[in-house]
DOPARO-162218 format. One record per residue: residue in one letter; z, y, x of N, C-alpha, C, CB in turn. Coordinates in steps of 0.2 Angstrom, whole numbers, padded with zeros to 4 digits, always signed. Atoms other than C-alpha are relative to their C-alpha. Glycine has a CB too. Example, Ala and Ser with C-alpha at 12.3 -4.5 7.8 and 13.67 -1.06 7.14 Angstrom:
BEGIN
a+0000-0006+0004+0039-0022+0062+0000+0006+0004+0006+0000-0005/s-0001-0006-0004+0036-0005+0068+0003+0005-0004-0007+0002+0002/
This chain:
BEGIN
m-0005+0004-0006+0490+0698+0487-0005-0008+0004+0009-0005-0007/r+0001+0005-0004+0488+0685+0499+0001-0007-0002+0003+0001+0007/q-0001+0005-0002+0490+0667+0496-0003-0005+0004+0002-0001-0003/v+0001+0003+0000+0491+0651+0504+0003-0006-0004-0001+0002+0005/v+0001+0007+0006+0488+0632+0496+0003-0003+0009-0010-0003-0005/l-0002+0003-0007+0497+0620+0509+0002-0006-0002+0006+0004+0003/d+0000+0004-0001+0497+0603+0512+0001-0004+0008-0003-0001-0003/t-0003+0005-0009+0506+0591+0528+0000-0009-0005+0014+0004+0003/e-0004+0006-0001+0504+0571+0530+0002-0002+0003-0002-0002+0000/t-0004+0001-0009+0517+0565+0540-0002-0010-0002+0015+0004+0001/t+0004+0006-0004+0520+0548+0549+0009-0006-0007+0002+0002+0014/g-0006+0002+0005+0534+0544+0535+0005+0006-0006+0004-0003+0006/l+0003-0002+0003+0543+0550+0522+0013+0007+0001-0006-0007-0007/d-0002-0005-0004+0558+0560+0531+0004+0001+0007+0003+0002-0004/p+0002-0001-0006+0561+0571+0545+0006-0001+0005-0004+0007-0001/a-0007+0001-0003+0580+0565+0549+0000-0007+0004+0006-0001-0006/e+0003+0006-0003+0574+0551+0554-0005-0002+0007-0003-0003-0004/g+0005+0000-0004+0560+0555+0566-0006-0001-0001+0001-0003+0004/h+0008+0002+0004+0547+0555+0555-0005+0009+0002+0001-0001-0013/r+0005-0009-0003+0531+0572+0561-0003-0004-0005-0004+0003+0011/i+0005+0002+0006+0519+0577+0552-0008-0002+0005-0001+0008-0007/i+0004+0004-0006+0501+0569+0558-0004+0003-0003+0000-0009+0001/e+0005-0002+0003+0491+0580+0545+0000+0008-0001+0000-0003-0006/i-0006-0004+0004+0492+0599+0540-0007+0005-0004+0007+0005+0006/g+0006+0000+0004+0478+0606+0527+0002+0008-0002-0001-0007-0009/c-0002-0005+0006+0478+0625+0519-0008+0003+0001+0007+0008+0000/v+0005-0001-0001+0464+0633+0511+0004+0009-0004-0007-0006-0003/e-0003-0007+0003+0468+0654+0507-0007+0003-0006+0002+0008+0008/l+0001-0002+0006+0468+0661+0490+0000+0009+0003+0007-0003-0005/i-0001-0009+0001+0466+0681+0489-0004+0004-0004-0002+0004+0007/s+0002-0001+0004+0466+0687+0473-0002-0005-0007-0004+0002+0002/r-0003+0006+0006+0466+0671+0463-0008-0004+0002+0002+0003-0010/r+0005+0003+0000+0449+0668+0471-0002-0003+0007-0005+0005-0002/l-0004+0001-0005+0446+0656+0488-0006+0005+0005+0001-0009+0002/t+0003-0002-0004+0441+0663+0506-0007-0003+0003+0004+0000+0003/g+0005+0000-0004+0432+0653+0512+0005-0004+0009-0004+0010+0000/n-0004-0002-0002+0447+0657+0525+0002-0010+0002+0005+0006-0005/r-0006+0003-0001+0455+0638+0531+0002-0002+0008-0001-0005-0004/f-0005+0003-0006+0467+0629+0542+0000-0007+0000+0008+0001+0000/h-0003+0004+0002+0465+0611+0545-0002-0003+0009-0002-0004-0009/v-0001+0000-0010+0473+0601+0562+0005-0011-0002+0010+0012+0005/y+0003+0008-0001+0473+0580+0566+0007+0003+0004-0008-0004+0004/l-0003+0003-0005+0491+0578+0573+0003-0003+0003+0002+0001+0002/n+0002+0001-0004+0494+0570+0586+0009-0003-0001-0004+0005+0006/p-0010+0001+0000+0517+0562+0581+0004-0001+0006+0003-0005-0004/e-0003+0005-0005+0520+0552+0597+0005-0003+0000+0001+0002+0004/r-0003+0006+0000+0528+0540+0588-0006-0007-0004+0007+0003-0005/n+0002+0005+0005+0524+0524+0576-0004+0004-0009+0008-0006-0001/i+0004+0002+0006+0515+0527+0557+0003-0004-0003-0006-0002+0000/d+0000+0008+0005+0522+0518+0546+0000-0003-0010+0007-0001+0001/p+0006+0004+0002+0514+0504+0537-0001+0002-0008+0001-0008+0002/g+0001+0001+0008+0517+0510+0518-0002+0010+0003+0009-0003-0008/a+0002-0007-0004+0512+0532+0525-0007-0004+0004+0009+0003+0007/v+0005+0001-0002+0496+0523+0530-0005-0002-0006+0001-0004+0005/e+0007+0003+0011+0491+0513+0513+0000+0009-0003+0009-0008-0012/v+0001-0008+0005+0494+0533+0505-0007+0005+0005+0011+0006+0002/h+0005-0004-0003+0484+0543+0519-0004-0002+0005+0003+0003+0002/g+0002+0000-0005+0474+0532+0531+0001+0002+0007-0004+0002-0001/l+0000-0004-0004+0478+0538+0542+0003-0005+0008+0004+0008-0003/s-0004+0005-0002+0481+0526+0558+0002+0004+0009-0006-0009+0000/a-0002-0001-0005+0491+0529+0578-0007+0001+0003+0004-0005+0002/e+0003-0002-0002+0475+0526+0584-0008+0007+0002+0002-0004+0000/f+0004-0009+0003+0463+0542+0575+0004+0004+0004+0001+0003-0010/l-0007-0007-0004+0481+0552+0582-0001+0001+0006+0009-0002-0001/a-0006+0005-0007+0482+0545+0600-0005+0008+0003-0002-0013+0004/d+0003-0009-0003+0469+0562+0606-0001+0006-0004-0007+0001+0003/k-0001-0006+0002+0473+0573+0594+0006+0007-0001+0000-0002-0003/p-0009-0005-0005+0486+0588+0600+0003+0002-0005-0001+0009+0006/r-0005-0002+0000+0502+0591+0599+0003+0003-0008+0000+0004+0006/f-0002-0004+0003+0511+0602+0585+0001+0005+0007+0005-0001-0005/a+0000-0005-0005+0517+0613+0599-0006+0005+0002+0000-0004+0006/d+0005+0000-0002+0498+0615+0603-0001+0005-0007-0004-0007+0003/i+0000-0006+0006+0495+0622+0585+0005+0005-0003+0000-0001-0004/a-0006-0004+0001+0512+0630+0582-0001+0008-0001+0005-0001+0006/e+0003-0004-0002+0508+0647+0587-0007+0000-0007-0002+0000+0009/d+0002-0001+0002+0492+0648+0576+0000-0001-0005-0001-0001+0001/l+0000+0001+0010+0496+0639+0560+0003+0008-0002+0007-0009-0006/l-0003-0005+0000+0512+0653+0561-0005+0008-0002+0001-0001+0007/a+0006-0002+0001+0499+0667+0561-0003+0002-0005-0004-0004+0003/y+0006+0002+0007+0488+0660+0548+0005+0001-0006-0004-0010+0001/i-0005-0002+0007+0503+0660+0535+0003+0007+0002+0007-0006-0003/k-0003-0006-0001+0511+0676+0541-0001+0004-0006-0003+0003+0006/g+0000-0007+0005+0514+0688+0527-0004-0003-0008-0005+0009+0004/a+0004+0003+0008+0506+0676+0513+0004-0003+0001-0009-0003-0003/e-0002+0005+0006+0514+0667+0498-0005-0010+0002-0003+0004-0009/l+0003+0005-0003+0513+0649+0501+0001-0006-0006+0005-0001+0008/v+0001+0004+0005+0508+0639+0488+0001-0007+0000-0006+0001-0003/i+0000+0004+0000+0514+0621+0489+0002-0005-0003+0001+0001+0003/h-0003+0007+0006+0519+0605+0476+0007-0004+0003-0007-0007-0001/n-0005+0002-0002+0536+0600+0481+0002+0001+0007-0001-0006-0002/a-0001+0000-0005+0539+0610+0493+0004+0000+0005-0001+0002+0000/p-0006+0002-0004+0556+0606+0501-0006-0004+0005+0007-0005-0006/f+0002+0005-0006+0547+0592+0509-0005+0001+0003-0002-0006+0000/d+0004-0002-0004+0533+0600+0517+0002+0008+0004-0006-0001-0004/v-0003-0006-0004+0541+0615+0523+0006-0004+0003+0003+0009-0006/g-0007+0004-0004+0557+0605+0526-0002-0006+0005+0005-0004-0007/f+0005+0002-0006+0545+0597+0539-0001+0003+0005-0006+0000+0000/l+0003-0005-0005+0538+0611+0547+0005+0003+0005-0004+0005-0004/n-0009-0002-0003+0557+0617+0549+0001-0006+0004+0008+0003-0007/h+0001+0009-0006+0556+0598+0556-0003+0006+0010-0013-0009-0006/e+0006-0002-0005+0543+0605+0569+0001+0003+0002-0005+0000+0000/l-0004-0008-0001+0550+0622+0571+0005-0003+0005+0004+0004-0007/q-0007-0001-0003+0568+0617+0579-0004-0005+0005+0007-0001-0004/l-0002+0004-0011+0560+0603+0593-0005+0004+0005-0004-0011+0002/l+0004-0003-0003+0550+0616+0600+0007+0007+0004-0007+0002-0007/s-0002-0003-0002+0557+0627+0611+0000+0008+0003+0000-0005+0003/s+0003-0004-0002+0550+0641+0610+0005+0008-0005-0008-0002-0002/g-0003-0003+0001+0563+0648+0600-0003+0003-0010+0000+0003+0006/f+0007-0001+0005+0551+0648+0583+0004+0002-0006-0007-0008-0002/a-0005+0002+0006+0562+0654+0563-0005-0007-0005+0001+0009-0005/s+0000+0007+0005+0562+0642+0549-0007+0007-0001+0009-0003-0008/v+0004-0001+0007+0546+0644+0536+0002+0007-0004+0002-0007-0004/a-0001-0003+0003+0554+0655+0524+0001+0009+0006+0007-0005-0003/e-0001-0010-0002+0556+0672+0538-0007+0004+0003+0006+0000+0008/y+0008-0002+0001+0537+0672+0539-0004+0000-0006-0004-0003+0002/c+0006-0005+0008+0530+0672+0521+0006-0005-0003-0012-0002-0003/t-0002+0006+0004+0536+0662+0505-0002-0001-0004+0005+0000-0001/v+0006+0008+0002+0534+0647+0496+0004+0003-0007+0003-0013+0005/l-0001+0002+0004+0530+0645+0479-0001-0005-0003-0001+0003-0003/d-0003+0007+0005+0534+0628+0471-0003-0002-0006+0007+0000-0003/t+0002+0002+0008+0521+0621+0459+0005-0004-0003-0006-0005+0000/l-0006+0004+0005+0533+0607+0455+0001+0000-0003+0005+0000+0000/v-0008-0005+0003+0545+0620+0450-0002+0002-0008+0000+0010+0004/l+0005-0004+0002+0530+0629+0441-0001-0004-0007-0006+0001+0007/a+0002+0003+0004+0525+0615+0433+0003-0005-0005-0002-0002+0004/k-0004+0005+0007+0540+0604+0427+0003+0007-0005+0008-0006+0003/k-0004-0009+0000+0547+0625+0421-0008-0002-0012-0007+0010+0014/k+0005-0006+0006+0528+0625+0408+0000-0009-0004-0013+0006+0004/h+0000+0007+0007+0529+0604+0402+0007-0003+0003-0008-0008-0001/p-0006+0004-0002+0546+0600+0405+0001-0009-0006+0007+0006-0002/g-0002+0004+0002+0550+0580+0402-0006-0007+0002+0001+0004-0006/q+0003+0006+0001+0532+0572+0406-0001+0001+0010-0008+0000-0006/r+0006+0000-0008+0521+0568+0424+0000+0005+0004-0008-0001-0001/n+0003-0007-0003+0520+0584+0435-0001-0004+0008+0006+0009+0000/n+0006-0001-0008+0510+0574+0450-0003+0002+0001-0003-0002+0004/l+0008-0001+0002+0496+0579+0455-0005-0001-0001-0003+0001+0001/d+0008+0005+0004+0485+0566+0448+0002+0003-0006-0002-0012+0001/a+0002+0000+0007+0494+0569+0431-0001+0006+0000+0005-0002-0004/l+0004-0012+0002+0491+0592+0431-0009-0003+0001+0003+0011+0012/c+0009+0000+0001+0472+0585+0437-0002-0002-0007-0004-0006+0006/k+0001+0003+0005+0474+0575+0423+0000+0007-0005+0004-0006-0002/r-0001-0005+0003+0480+0590+0411-0005+0003+0002+0005+0003-0001/y+0003-0006-0001+0469+0603+0418-0008-0003+0001+0003+0005+0007/g+0004+0000-0001+0454+0596+0418-0005+0001+0007+0000+0003-0005/v-0001+0002-0004+0455+0593+0438-0003-0006+0004+0005+0000-0002/d+0002+0005-0003+0439+0584+0445+0005-0004+0007-0008+0002+0002/n-0002-0001-0008+0449+0575+0459-0003-0012-0001+0014+0003+0001/r+0005+0007+0000+0434+0556+0456+0004-0002+0008-0012+0003-0001/h-0001+0002-0002+0434+0558+0473+0006-0002+0006-0003+0000-0002/r-0008+0002-0003+0454+0556+0481+0001-0003+0000+0006+0003-0001/e+0000+0009+0000+0453+0539+0485+0007-0001+0005-0009-0005+0006/l-0009-0002-0001+0469+0542+0496+0003+0009+0003+0003-0006+0009/h-0006-0005-0005+0480+0558+0502-0002+0004+0003+0004-0003+0005/g+0002-0003-0005+0472+0569+0513+0003+0009+0000-0007+0000+0000/a-0004-0008-0003+0481+0587+0518-0006+0003-0004+0001+0002+0012/l+0005-0004+0005+0465+0595+0515-0002+0001-0004-0003+0000-0002/l+0005+0002+0005+0456+0589+0501+0009+0000-0003-0007-0009+0001/d+0000-0005+0004+0473+0591+0493+0004+0006-0002-0001-0002-0004/a+0000-0008+0001+0475+0610+0495-0007+0002-0001+0003+0005+0008/e+0005+0001+0003+0459+0610+0491-0002+0001-0011+0000-0005+0005/i+0002+0004+0010+0461+0601+0472+0011+0005-0001-0001-0018+0000/l+0001-0001+0005+0477+0610+0469+0004+0006+0001+0002-0005-0004/a+0003-0006+0001+0472+0627+0474-0002-0001-0008-0005+0001+0004/e+0001-0003+0006+0464+0624+0457+0000-0001-0003-0003+0002-0001/v-0005+0002+0006+0476+0614+0448+0004+0009+0002+0006-0010+0001/y-0006-0002+0002+0487+0632+0452+0000+0007-0005+0002+0001+0006/l+0001-0004+0004+0476+0640+0445-0001+0002-0007-0002+0002+0001/a+0001-0002+0006+0472+0636+0431+0007-0003-0007-0008-0003+0000/m-0007+0000+0004+0490+0630+0426+0004+0007+0002+0006-0009+0002/t-0004-0009-0001+0494+0651+0430-0006+0002-0005+0001+0006+0010/g-0001-0001+0008+0482+0653+0416-0007+0004+0005+0008+0004-0007/g+0009-0007-0001+0467+0666+0427-0006-0005+0001-0001+0007+0010/q+0007+0003-0003+0454+0664+0436-0003-0005+0002-0002+0001+0003/t+0003+0007-0001+0447+0645+0438-0002-0001+0007-0006-0001-0004/l+0005-0002-0002+0432+0648+0446+0001-0001+0008-0001+0006-0002/l-0004-0004-0006+0436+0644+0466-0006+0003+0003+0005-0007+0007/v+0005-0002-0001+0421+0653+0471+0000+0005+0008-0003+0001-0006/l+0000-0006-0004+0419+0664+0488+0000+0007-0001-0004+0001+0003/e+0003-0003+0002+0420+0681+0485-0006+0005+0006+0004+0003-0004/p+0010-0004-0006+0401+0690+0489+0004+0006+0006-0010+0009-0008/e+0001-0002-0002+0400+0699+0503+0000+0011-0001-0004-0005+0001/s+0003-0007+0006+0402+0720+0497-0006+0004+0005+0008+0007-0002/t+0002-0004-0002+0390+0734+0503+0000+0005-0005-0006-0002+0003/d+0000-0006+0004+0389+0750+0503-0007+0001-0005-0001+0005+0006/e+0005-0002+0003+0370+0750+0495+0005+0000-0008-0008-0005+0001/g-0002+0004+0008+0378+0738+0479+0005+0004-0002+0003-0008+0000/t-0001-0004+0004+0392+0749+0479-0003+0008-0004+0006+0001+0003/d+0005-0005+0002+0382+0767+0476-0002-0005-0006-0005+0002+0005/k+0002+0003+0009+0372+0756+0461+0005+0001-0003-0002-0008-0001/l-0009+0003+0006+0390+0750+0452-0002+0010-0001+0014-0004+0007/q-0004-0008+0002+0393+0772+0454-0005+0003-0002+0005+0005+0006/q+0009+0000+0004+0375+0775+0449-0001-0001-0006-0006-0005+0002/t+0003+0002+0008+0375+0766+0433+0003+0006-0006+0003-0009-0002/p-0004-0004+0005+0380+0776+0417+0003-0006-0005-0006+0004-0005/k-0003+0006+0005+0391+0769+0406+0004+0004-0007+0008-0005+0006/l-0004+0000+0011+0394+0766+0388+0002+0001-0005+0004-0001-0003/t-0002+0003+0007+0400+0770+0373-0002+0001-0003+0006+0001-0002/l+0001-0002+0008+0403+0767+0357-0002+0005-0005+0003-0001-0002/s+0000-0006+0002+0395+0779+0344+0008-0003-0007-0010+0003-0004/i-0009+0002+0009+0414+0780+0330-0004+0002-0004+0010+0007-0002/n+0008+0003+0006+0395+0781+0318+0002-0004+0000-0009+0000+0000/r+0004+0007+0001+0392+0765+0318+0003-0004-0003-0001-0004+0006/p+0003+0006+0005+0391+0752+0305+0008-0003+0001-0008-0005+0003/q-0007+0004-0004+0410+0740+0307-0006-0004-0001+0011-0002-0003/l+0004+0004+0001+0404+0724+0310+0000-0005-0006-0001-0002+0007/k-0001+0002+0002+0401+0713+0296+0004-0008+0001-0003+0001-0001/i-0005+0009-0004+0415+0695+0299-0003-0004-0006+0012-0001-0001/i+0001+0009+0004+0411+0677+0292+0002-0005+0000-0005-0004+0001/r-0007+0006-0003+0422+0665+0292-0001-0006-0003+0009+0002-0002/c+0000+0010+0000+0423+0646+0295+0000-0003-0010+0009-0003+0005/s-0002-0001+0008+0422+0638+0277+0004-0009+0002-0008+0001-0008/e-0006+0008-0005+0435+0622+0278-0003-0007-0002+0012+0000-0003/t+0002+0005-0001+0423+0609+0275-0004+0002+0008-0004-0003-0007/e+0002+0001-0007+0416+0618+0295+0005+0000+0005-0005+0004+0002/l-0005+0000-0005+0431+0619+0300+0002-0008-0001+0006+0007-0001/q-0002+0006-0002+0435+0602+0297-0005-0006+0007+0000-0002-0008/a+0006+0001-0001+0419+0597+0303-0001+0001+0011-0004+0004-0007/h-0004+0000-0008+0423+0605+0322+0002-0001+0003+0002+0001+0002/a-0002+0006+0001+0436+0597+0318+0000-0002+0004-0002-0002-0003/a+0002+0007-0004+0430+0581+0321-0003-0002+0007-0005-0002-0004/r+0006+0003-0004+0418+0584+0333+0004+0002+0007-0010+0006+0000/l-0005-0001-0007+0431+0593+0347+0006-0008+0001+0005+0009-0002/d-0003+0002+0002+0442+0578+0341-0004-0010+0005+0001+0002-0008/a+0005+0002-0001+0427+0566+0347-0002-0001+0010-0005+0005-0006/i+0004+0001-0006+0422+0572+0364+0006-0002+0006-0005+0009+0001/d-0006+0001+0000+0441+0573+0366+0001-0007+0005+0002+0000-0007/k-0001+0009-0002+0440+0555+0368-0005-0002+0001+0003-0006-0004/a+0004+0000-0006+0424+0551+0377+0001+0005+0008-0005+0002-0004/s-0001-0003-0008+0432+0563+0391+0007-0001-0001-0004+0010+0003/n-0007+0002-0003+0447+0555+0392+0004+0006-0001-0001-0002+0009/g-0005-0006+0001+0459+0569+0384-0002+0008+0004+0008-0003+0004/k+0004-0005-0004+0446+0581+0395-0002+0006-0002-0005-0002+0001/c+0004-0003+0003+0440+0591+0382+0004+0009-0004-0005-0007-0005/l-0008-0005+0000+0445+0610+0386+0000+0004-0006+0002+0006+0007/w+0003-0002+0006+0439+0617+0370+0012-0001-0006-0009-0006-0002/k-0008+0004+0002+0460+0608+0363+0004+0001+0005+0001-0009+0000/a-0005+0001-0003+0469+0614+0376+0007+0005-0002-0003+0001+0006/
């Protein structure tokens, strides 16, 4: 499966009030692994940015003045996300802005749903953790994802963090490493490696169970680790 984890930064909260996208960040996952294939652009919104939005992402009109416009990158973006499953936190916000930008163009682009499917990780988090805080910072703390370098919101940085949170939240591979390049030589070696089978006549494994004292000592050690790491003890998760 090809998935694209996507995030945007905007001039404000509502596209109906004329607000625009100023940054798009995407990272690609194939079979739940980062490929290194990213899509990242800053955009000139051709309008002022709300002061409250600047406090969130730190992007100024002066910085964006020489950046491309959405129309300049629309085809490249749609080609990048086409056929993928978009993974977005609070998807209606980002998809709403993307559809608004596409509607402003005269090229007759369809809505995002015509190019790919969308998975909302906020909806997923609310199902897994009802009644709890499920913003990205809260999920990072819950799943032990390091976001200490995140002083301001940024589309690419938030997409990378969300990718790690999503993998942890869905209970599978969480190590974000690039897929190694496969070679014919490596494949041949794997195919030539003999398979080992266990003898059915082998003796049974000896099972040694923990005593109650050992179990209590183990629980106390985990409590100490959990306290020292501000609730990030993986063995208690």
